[in-house]
VMD Tcl script that draws the C-alpha trace (Angstrom):
set ca {
  {-28.60 1.28 -11.50}
  {-26.92 2.44 -8.35}
  {-24.08 1.35 -6.12}
  {-22.63 -2.06 -6.81}
  {-25.41 -2.83 -9.29}
  {-23.40 -0.67 -11.71}
  {-20.53 -3.15 -11.47}
  {-22.75 -5.88 -12.94}
  {-22.86 -3.96 -16.23}
  {-19.81 -4.25 -18.43}
  {-20.01 -2.56 -21.81}
  {-22.92 -4.01 -23.74}
  {-22.88 -7.31 -21.84}
  {-24.81 -7.79 -18.64}
  {-23.06 -10.20 -16.33}
  {-25.01 -12.70 -14.25}
  {-25.99 -11.30 -10.88}
  {-23.48 -12.19 -8.19}
  {-22.67 -11.21 -4.63}
  {-20.54 -8.06 -4.75}
  {-20.98 -6.88 -1.16}
  {-17.38 -7.81 -0.39}
  {-16.23 -5.02 -2.75}
  {-17.13 -2.42 -0.12}
  {-14.18 -3.66 1.97}
  {-11.68 -3.86 -0.90}
  {-8.53 -1.76 -0.46}
  {-8.30 -1.17 -4.21}
  {-11.29 1.15 -3.96}
  {-8.90 3.75 -2.52}
  {-6.47 3.59 -5.47}
  {-7.96 5.16 -8.58}
  {-5.06 4.79 -11.02}
  {-6.16 2.03 -13.45}
  {-2.55 1.47 -14.55}
  {-1.85 -0.04 -11.14}
  {-4.56 -2.70 -11.56}
  {-4.27 -3.09 -15.33}
  {-0.54 -2.59 -16.02}
  {0.29 -1.99 -19.67}
  {3.60 -2.83 -21.31}
  {3.08 0.14 -23.64}
  {4.88 2.33 -21.08}
  {7.82 -0.06 -20.73}
  {8.43 -3.19 -18.75}
  {10.00 -1.39 -15.77}
  {6.86 0.72 -15.22}
  {4.67 -2.36 -15.73}
  {6.66 -4.30 -13.14}
  {6.49 -1.36 -10.70}
  {2.70 -1.02 -11.17}
  {2.20 -4.76 -10.69}
  {4.32 -4.77 -7.54}
  {2.28 -1.86 -6.16}
  {-1.03 -3.60 -6.85}
  {0.09 -6.93 -5.45}
  {1.46 -5.28 -2.30}
  {-1.90 -3.54 -1.73}
  {-3.68 -6.86 -2.23}
  {-1.50 -8.56 0.40}
  {-3.23 -6.61 3.20}
  {-6.72 -6.60 1.70}
  {-9.38 -8.21 3.91}
  {-11.31 -9.49 0.87}
  {-8.40 -10.79 -1.20}
  {-9.80 -14.33 -1.37}
  {-13.23 -13.08 -2.46}
  {-11.66 -10.90 -5.16}
  {-9.62 -13.80 -6.51}
  {-12.63 -16.15 -6.48}
  {-14.79 -13.56 -8.24}
  {-12.16 -13.09 -10.96}
  {-12.04 -16.85 -11.50}
  {-15.83 -17.05 -11.61}
  {-15.96 -14.32 -14.27}
  {-13.11 -15.85 -16.29}
  {-11.06 -12.68 -15.89}
  {-8.27 -12.37 -18.45}
  {-6.66 -9.05 -17.57}
  {-5.48 -7.17 -14.51}
  {-4.49 -7.81 -10.93}
  {-7.23 -9.57 -8.94}
  {-6.76 -10.93 -5.43}
  {-3.01 -10.36 -5.69}
  {-2.70 -12.41 -8.90}
  {-1.70 -11.26 -12.38}
  {-4.51 -12.57 -14.58}
  {-2.73 -11.47 -17.75}
  {0.29 -13.70 -17.24}
  {0.33 -16.56 -19.78}
  {1.56 -18.89 -17.05}
  {-1.53 -18.14 -14.94}
  {-3.14 -21.57 -14.96}
  {-6.02 -20.44 -12.73}
  {-8.04 -18.77 -15.48}
  {-11.00 -20.50 -17.05}
  {-10.41 -21.52 -20.64}
  {-12.48 -19.48 -23.06}
}
mol new
graphics top color blue
foreach p $ca { graphics top sphere $p radius 0.5 }
foreach p [lrange $ca 0 end-1] q [lrange $ca 1 end] { graphics top cylinder $p $q radius 0.2 }
display resetview
């Protein structure tokens, strides 16, 4: 697998093929720190809040924010910041029920 085909593989599960061309325009591709996109409370709530604010502010200017959010909904994402939304938040009513 090469390029965005790699993104269709997640652990041992192969996800259904989907359009991922929009990812080439995503601003998050320039920020490699996973703690920004997947903030962890293990390091304290202040750091988590700071990381979330950083991610969400990057998303605000992203040209493919809507596509990112829609893709996260389609995949039933349960963790991380996608399209400027915290998909870990219990109050996030946008997630698909598992």
